[in-house]
N, C-alpha and C positions, 0 to 999 in steps of 0.2 A: 483360477481367477487371480489377477494381480492389480494392484493399485499403485499409481505413482502420483502422489499429491503432497504438496508442501504448503504450509501456512507459516508465514513469517511476520513478525512485528518487530521493527527495528528502526535505526536511524540511518539516513542516507549519508554516505561518506563523501560524495562529490556530486555536483550538478550533473544531470543526465547528459550523455553524449548522444546526439540524435543524428542519424545518417539517413539520407533519402536515396532510394534505389530506383530502378526502372518503374515507370508508371506511377511514381509518387509514393511508393511503399516506404514507410518510415520504420526505423529500428532504433529504439532507445536502450542504452545500457548505463547502469550505475551500480556502484558497490553499496551493499546494505550490511550494517553491523547489528548483530544480535548479541546481547550480553547476559551472562548468568552469574549471579553472586551467591556465594555460600561461605560458611564459616568452617575452617578446618579444625582438626583435633587440638591444635595449639591455641585456638580462639582467634586466629587471624581471619579477617574478611578477605576473601579471594574473589576477584572478578575475572571471568574468562570471556573473551570476546571472539566471536566467529564472524568472518567476512563472507558474504555471498555475492556472486555476480548475477545481477538481475537483468533480464532481457525482455523487452516489451516490443510488440510489433503493431503496425498499422495505426488505427485510431487511438489505441491505448498509448502508443509511443508519442503521438502528437499531443495528447492530453498531459502526459508526464513532462514533456518539454515545457509546457505552460505552467504546471502546478507544482512539480517536485523540485525542491531546492536542497542544497547541502544542509544537513542538520535536521531536516524535517523527519517526523516519525510517520512511517507508512506501514500499512497492512497489505501484504501481497499473498495471493493464492496462485499456485501454479504447479509445475512439475519439474523434476530434476532431469537434466540432460547433460551428458558428458560427450564431448567431441574431441577430436584430435586434429592437429595440424603440424606442419613441418616449419620450423623456424628458419631464419636466414642462414644459420650454420648447418642446416640439414638434419637437425635433431628432431625427433618426434616429441611433441608436447601434447599434454592433455589438459583440458579445462572443464570444470563442472559449472554449469549455469542453472539458474532458475528461470524457466520460461513462464512468465506471468500471464494469467488470463483474467485476473481480477485484482484491483488495487483500490485501497482506501487511503486517502491522505488524512492523517489524524492531526487535527489542530488542537492546540491547548484551549481549555475552557477559559473564557474571559472572566476576570474578577469583577464581582458586582461592586459598584461604587458610583459616585456622582459623575465621574468622567468616563466610565466604561459603559459602552452600549453595544449590543449585538448588531451585526450588519443588517441592513434592511432587506436583504435577499433571503431571509429565512424561509424554510419550506412551508411554514404555517401562515403565509400570507403577508409577511413583513413585520410581524409584531416584534418589538424590542424586548426580548427576554434573555438577559445575560446569563441565566442559569442553564441554558441549553448548550450542548456541545456542537460545534460547527464541524462536521465531518464532510469531506468531499468524497462522493462515491463514484467510482469509475469502473466500467466494465468494458471488455473487448466487444467489438461489434458482433462477433460470432456468438458470444454468450447472450448478449442483449437481444439478438434476433430470435433466439429460441425460447426466450422466457417472457412472461408478462409480469410486470411489476406494478404494484398498486400505489406507489407514491413517487413524486418527483422531488429531487433535492437540487437547489441552486447552489452552484459552487463557482470557483474562479474560472473553470473551463466551460461554463454554460450550465444548462439544466440537464441533469442525467437522472435515470431511474433508480429507485431504491427498491431492494427486494422486499417481499412481504415478510412480516415478522414470523419467525419460526420458533416453535417451542422445543427447546433442547432439554434433556434431562438435567444438565448441569447449569443451565442458564435460562433466563426468562426471555431472551430475544437475541438479536444479532448485534454486532458492535455498532451498527449505524445509529442506533437510538440510545446508546449508553454513554455515560461519562467515562473518561479515560480510566478512572480508578475502579470502575465496575466491570471492566473487561475480564473474561474468564481465563486469560493467559498472562 
């Protein structure tokens, strides 16, 4: 048995580049930065950043084109794929990519105050409750077709389905209902 699964939460380095192929098939690519901070033996704080090449196809690529922007924090689930190509000088080159099949666009929680109000398109029927986190949930059409979800979430790309809450031993639910600070990663 083998598993090829990647879960990343990071910041988008550039706006997605979207290309359309035959029969309207879309492909979106963008770099994603993940960072790790630690303190070394000398007491210095060290931040190490790793860059990942994200690739999304079809409906997920079209949604990324509309909702993902440079600097946005996203949660991506997919698999690692390495491919090779020959550059213009005839050299063999290799590139490692993350083929995403699920993506959450994580938005910052709005600060409660007299001028801050949550958008009227909340999943709970439009109530203004600025204490809720506004996450856009996006899934590939292949994954959505095989699963039934119990709740719809409205986001910038339209209404999409949210997975049912799962009870994990390390967490009380999935990231879609959590505040950014409560995420298990």
